[in-house]
N, C-alpha and C positions, 0 to 999 in steps of 0.2 A: 762326206765331201770335203777336199783339200784347199787348207786356209788360202786365202789370197794372200801373196807379197804386197807388201806395202806399197811397190809401185802402183802394181793391178790394180790393188783399193783404189789409191788416190784417180788413177785415171776410170776407172768404175765408177766412182763417186760422184764425180764431175759430169760425165757423161749421162750418167741418171737415164741410161736408156735413149737419151738426146744426142743433137750432132753439137761435138763442139764446134767453136771459132774463134775465131779473133787472135791476132798474134800481140797487138799491143791496143791497150784502151784508153781512152781518156774520158774523164766524167765530167757532168754538167755542172757547171756551178750556180747553187742556189744560195739563197739568203741565208745566212747563220740565223738559228733562231734557236733561244733557250727551250725546252724541250718540254710539254706539257706533262705533267704527270701522270704514269701509266693507269689505266683503269683496269682492272682484272674482273670486273663484272659486268661489260657492255654485251650487251646479248648481240650484236654480229658477232662477237669472238666466238660465242659458242660452239658452233661446228668444230673448228679448231681445237678448243676446249674438250670437247666429245673425243675427236683424233689424241689427243694425247691420252686420256683418260682407258682409250681403247687399246693404246700402244702400251703401255702399263701393265696393262691387267695380263695383254694376249704374252706379251714378256716378262713377266713376274720383274718387272723394276720398281724401286722402291720409290726412286722420284725424279721428276723431269721438272727444269725449271724453263719456260720460253718466254721468247721476246719478238714484237714485232714491229719493226721503224715501216714510217710511212710518212711525207711528206715533211721530211726535217724533223720527225718525232717520234720518239719511241712511245706509241699510240696504245701499245698491251703486254702488260708484261706480269707475268703469273707463277707460282709453283704449284707444285701437285704431287699429294704425296708426302714422304719423308723423308728427311736429310739424313735421319740414322735411324734404323729399324730399331736399333738398340734402347736409343733414348726418347724415339718418336718426335722427335725434333721436327716439324713440317718444314716442307723445303718451301722456301721464295724468291723474290726475283733479287733480295738482298743477299743470298746464302752464297756462300765464298765454296768454289771448288777447283780442284786442280786441272787446267785447262789442256792439260798434253800439251800435242803437237799444236796445237793452234800459238801456241808460245813463238815459234818460228818466224810467222810473220813480225812479231814485234820484232826480234831480234835484225832482222830483214830491214825493219824502220832504221834501227839504232843504225846501222850497219850506212844507210842512203843517208842521216842527217851527218857521219862522218865528212861522207864528200861533198855535202850541203857546205858543210863549215871548212873545207879546204883539210881538213887534220888527216885525212886518206886521199893518195890522188884519185883511185876509182875502183871501180869493181876488179879491174886486172890487175891491182896489184898483189902480188908475191905473198901470201901468208907469211912465210920466213923472214922477208923485208922489215915485219911490224910485232915478228918472237922472234929474234933469233936463236934463241935456246931449243926452238922447234926441229928435232931431227927424227931420222928413222933409218935403221937399217940401208930400206928400201931406197937408193939413189932418187928416184924418182919425185920423193915427197918435196923436192926444190924447186918444183914445176908447178904445186899446188897452190893455185892462187884463189882470191877469196868468190871468184866469179863459180869456179869449181866445187867450193864449200857452200854456197847457197844453191846452186841448182841439183846437187846429189849425185856430181860426175866426179868427183876428186879421186874415186876409189880408197875414200879412209872404210873402215869397216863398219859393218853395222853391228848394233846388239844382238847376242844370241837369247833364245828363249831362257833358257837358263839365267842371262847377264840380266834380262828382262826381270825377271823378282827378285834376283840374288840381292841386285844393286840396291834395291827399296830397302831390302831387309835389312842391311849394314851401309847407311848411306853418309855421307859425308855432310858435314853444315860448318865446316868453319870458313874462315877467308882464304884458305890457300888452295880449296879442293880445284879449281881451274887450271891453275898452274902446276899443278901435281898429275891434273888428266894431262895436259899438252904434253909432259916430259916421262908422260909413260911410256908413250909408243917410242919411245929411244931404240929399244929392243924388241925384237921378238914378235914384229908386224910388218908386213908387208901389205901392201896396195893393191886391190883388187881388179884394178885398171890402168892405165895411164891418165894422169890427169886430165880432165877434158874427152875422155874417150865416149865410147857411143853409149855406155849402158846409163841407165837411170839408174843406180845404186845406193838406195836410200838410207842415210845414216846418221844417226842422232850424233855420233860425234863429231860430223865435219860441222855443225851447227854449235856443238858445245865448245868447240877449241875456238871459237869467235868470241867466248867472255874474254880471255887472256888478251887477244887483240886489242877488245875496246878496252881493258884495264891498262895497257902500255900505251895506248894512243892518248886516253884523256887522262890518266893519272886516278880513276876513280873504278872502285870495281864495279863489274857487271850489274850487279841489283842494284847498286846507289846510283847506277847511270841512269838505268832503267826508268826509277821513280821520280829521278829531278826532272829530265828529258822528255820523258813520254807520260807514265802514268799521273804526277802531280801536274801538268800545264791540261792535261784530260778531266781533272778531276775524278779521276777513279781512286776514291777516298777509299775503296776495300778492297783494294788491289794490290799485290808484293810478289813478288821474285823470294821472298823469304817466308820459309814455314812460319820459323820465328814468331812473325809479325801478323800471324792472322789469330784474328779474337778467337779462340774456341768454340764459343757460342755460337757462331757464325758458319764454322767451318762443316763442310758435307764429308760425311764419310763413305770410303771407297767399297762397294759391296762388291763381290764375288761369289760363285757359289763352291760348295763343301763338298767334301768328298761323295755325298748323296745327293747332289744338284740342290740344295737348296742354299737360299741367296743368305749369307752373310757377311757381315761387316767385318773386312781382310781387315787382319791381326797388325798388319804394317801401314804404310800409307804411301802410295806415290810420289816421292818427295825424295831426291840426291842432289846437293847442291853443284855436283861439278854435269851435272844436265840439265842447269837452269835455264840455257837459251833454246834448248830443245823441245824442253816437255814440262819447266817449272812454274807455269803462271799461276796464279791465282787470283780469279776475281768472279763477279756476279753477271747476271744476266743485264743488270740497269749499268753496272759499270761497263761492261764490253760494249754494251750500247753506244757508250761514249765515242769508244775506238773505231767503230763503224761508222757513226755519224761524223766523226773527222776525214774517214776516208771519201765519205760522200760530198763533201765539202773542200776536197783540193787540199787536205792538210791542215784546216784551219778547224776548230768547234769551239764556241761561247766566248770569243775573242782572245783565243791563243791558237798559236799555229806551230805544228811540229816539223813541218816541211812543205816548202814552196811548190805551189801546186805542179809545176812540171817535174818536181821530185817523186812528189805523191803519185803522179801518174805512171811512173818511172819501174812504182811496186809492182804493178801488174803485168810490165813486158815479161814476154816470155823469154826464160833463160834455158828449158829443155821442153823441144816440142817431143808430145809423143809420136809421132809420124813426120820426121821430116820431110818427106816428099808429100805431104799434106798438109801446110799449117792451119789451115782451117779447122784440124782436128784438137788442136786449142795443147796446154802444158801444163809447165810449172813455172811459177816466178819468182818472186823473191820471199818465198813462205806462203804464196798463194797457190790454190788453182785458177787457172785463167781457160774460160770456155764459154760457152754457149747455152741458155737453156729458152728452147723453143728459138724464137728470132731476138731473144734480149741474148745481151751481155752478161755474161754469168762470173764473179769472184765468189772463192769457195775456200774456206779452211776447217779442218776435219784435227780431229785428236781423239785417238784412244788407248788407255793403257790399263793396268787392273785397277778395278772400279771405275773408271771415267768411259766416256764418249763424248764427244763435243762437236756441235757443228755450227759454222756463221755461213752466213750467204747473204749476196748483197748483187741486184738489179742494178748497178749505176746509175741507167740511164733510166730507170725510172723512178728512182729514190726508193726503191723498198730493199727491206732487210729482215731476214729470219734468223734468230738463235733457238738452239734446241741443247741440253745441256742435260745429261743420263749419268746417273751415280750406281750403275753395273756394269761392268764388261768381265767376263773370263772367268776363271777357275783355278781351283789347285791343279785339275786336269782338264788342259784345253781341249783335248780331244773329246771326253766323253761328255763333258757337260761344258757345250759352248752358251755363250751369250750373245745373240745376234747385235750387232753395230744397225739399230735401230733408229739411230737421231738422223741418219741423212736423209732415212726414208720419209719421217717425220716432215723435218725440215722442208724436203723438196714439193709433200704434199701441199704444205702451209703456202711455199712459194707459190704453184701452180693454182691455189685456191685464191690468192691475193690477184694476182694477173687476170685471173676471168671474172674478179669484181667482186672477190668475200670480202668480208673484213669492214666495207664501205658502211656508211651510217644506212640504218634501216630505215625501210620505206614506211608511211605516217600508219600504217596497221600495224607495227610493230615487227613486223616477220623478220625473221635474221637471214641474209642470203647464205647461199648456200653454193659450193661450189656446180659447175654445169657437169664435170665429169665424177659424181660421186666414188666412181670407184677408179679413179685414180692411184694407182701404188708405184713408189719408184725399187723394185728389185734388185736389190745389190746383191751378186753372188758372194756373197761374204758370210764365213763364221769368224769368230771372235780372232781380233788381231793378235798377231803373233810378234809383230813390232810399231812400235808407235808410229 
């Protein structure tokens, strides 16, 4: 089976066999409440726990952490299996792992903050106006705007399979990584299309060079800006964009398949500072739920506002339509997929890189959210020993179950609710991700 391109994956995962819709989404305003401590033992969540266990066993995944948001609370959070097969450390809702491309939605929010604060004029600002030393041999680079970078239409190059592994094997850790990346495009690189062209050309580096824009505009390094303006206000206490700040005892190992198809801890880790905006958020189910709850509450959570409601809603505007002639098919926003799940508005965020697969889903009008984080993806030989990207299947199963009434308080007889369609499956036509 031929692996999907990232554009095809994003489209298929959001569709999940259902009709995509809505070009511009707004969310209902709900009272801001402190989250109740999540329970991992409530009987009403046993069907989901069973599905997680089955997914792990069927796909040989060492560990999965999950969370469910309902009624403005993280009502369920649990970890299954192990965070590291070498140490046997358990997977928990506070286990910290790389979120891969879910980082892009955080970068999009940071850009929106700069617009809201008047530090940049708007999304159509030219990139070079804020990063004047950015240059390319291809003269079209002068036309690249922030919109083009956020929407993957800039023509900036994707990472190849070789880059995907090699860059993590020789990562940058220093403060100069972002600027060096920007300057590295000065020779030998051509754009794949005119900026703003018709193709969705998924490019990590298109997001990565936004780190230097944030630095130039604010005077803060990207990681420091994100910590001060997003992670700390949302009390994401275990979260960081800097690998060196992670407590080793909390870190989830990246697992891949070796030459014989056996699951092993990868000798490296999917971190390279120059790719921080696209790929290097590290967080847990408990912390990530605070991010999702802030979005369900118009940019505010537990008394801290990261965006005004109207600007938070703009993060879910579609910047690229999968089918421009049929806007109801949905598309890609500011690091988010925007579409529809049955008749409900759907916001999705997905990530995958060596050893990591992540999914976060929201039904804003229903106040529902699902988080599924897995710690195995890929192999030394992607073609011979693929690892299925199953967290999206699992997240959509849970979302369907919740919409049909699953996970509510059990009846007086103690029976746990089960989904009306036990056989519900979301089959993504997907073998391992070959790009984030």
